[in-house]
C-alpha positions as CSV (number, residue, x, y, z in Angstrom):
1,M,168.6,72.6,121.5
2,F,167.8,69.9,118.8
3,D,169.1,70.0,115.3
4,F,166.7,68.3,113.0
5,D,167.9,67.1,109.7
6,E,166.0,68.4,106.6
7,N,165.5,64.8,105.4
8,L,163.9,63.9,108.7
9,V,161.5,66.8,108.6
10,M,160.5,66.0,105.0
11,T,160.1,62.4,105.9
12,L,157.7,63.3,108.8
13,I,155.7,65.6,106.6
14,F,155.3,62.9,103.8
15,Y,154.8,60.1,106.4
16,L,152.0,61.9,108.3
17,G,150.3,62.9,105.0
18,F,150.5,59.3,103.7
19,C,149.1,58.0,107.0
20,Y,146.2,60.4,106.9
21,V,145.3,59.6,103.3
22,L,145.6,55.9,103.8
23,Y,143.5,56.0,107.0
24,M,140.8,58.1,105.3
25,H,140.7,55.9,102.2
26,K,140.2,52.7,104.5
27,H,141.4,50.2,101.9
28,P,139.6,46.8,102.3
29,I,142.9,45.0,102.6
30,M,143.6,46.7,105.9
31,F,140.1,47.4,107.2
32,D,137.0,45.3,107.7
33,K,133.5,46.3,106.6
34,D,132.9,48.0,110.0
35,D,136.0,50.3,109.3
36,N,138.0,48.5,112.1
37,F,141.6,47.5,111.6
38,K,142.2,43.9,110.5
39,C,144.6,41.9,112.6
40,F,147.8,40.5,111.2
41,G,147.5,36.9,110.1
42,L,146.6,34.4,107.4
43,N,143.0,33.5,108.4
44,K,139.9,34.7,106.6
45,N,139.3,37.9,108.6
46,E,143.0,38.8,108.9
47,T,145.5,40.4,106.6
48,V,149.2,40.2,105.7
49,F,149.2,44.0,105.2
50,P,148.0,45.6,108.4
51,Y,148.0,49.4,108.6
52,W,150.8,49.6,111.1
53,L,153.1,47.4,108.9
54,V,152.4,49.3,105.7
55,I,153.0,52.8,107.2
56,T,156.2,51.6,108.9
57,I,157.6,50.3,105.6
58,V,156.5,53.4,103.7
59,G,158.2,55.6,106.3
60,L,161.4,53.7,106.0
61,F,161.3,53.9,102.2
62,I,160.6,57.6,102.2
63,Y,163.5,58.3,104.5
64,T,165.9,56.0,102.6
65,Y,164.9,57.7,99.3
66,L,165.5,61.2,100.6
67,V,168.9,60.2,102.0
68,I,170.0,58.5,98.8
69,R,168.6,61.3,96.6
70,E,171.0,63.8,98.2
71,K,173.9,61.3,98.4
72,D,174.2,62.0,102.1
73,Y,175.0,58.4,103.2
74,L,177.1,59.2,106.3
């Protein structure tokens, strides 16, 4: 029914693994001292690197790397 690309499957595996590790580590840039997500912003209790933005960018980079690695541009 659906034909999943190998690059897409590998991206999902790496992406979910990275999301899990990053969430369990709870880096202080993305989480406050009560282990809650920080909001996006430039104020004292906000961050420029929220969890949702970091994992989105990492997912795009992983997929781009896997596609470029195999020279499968089209």
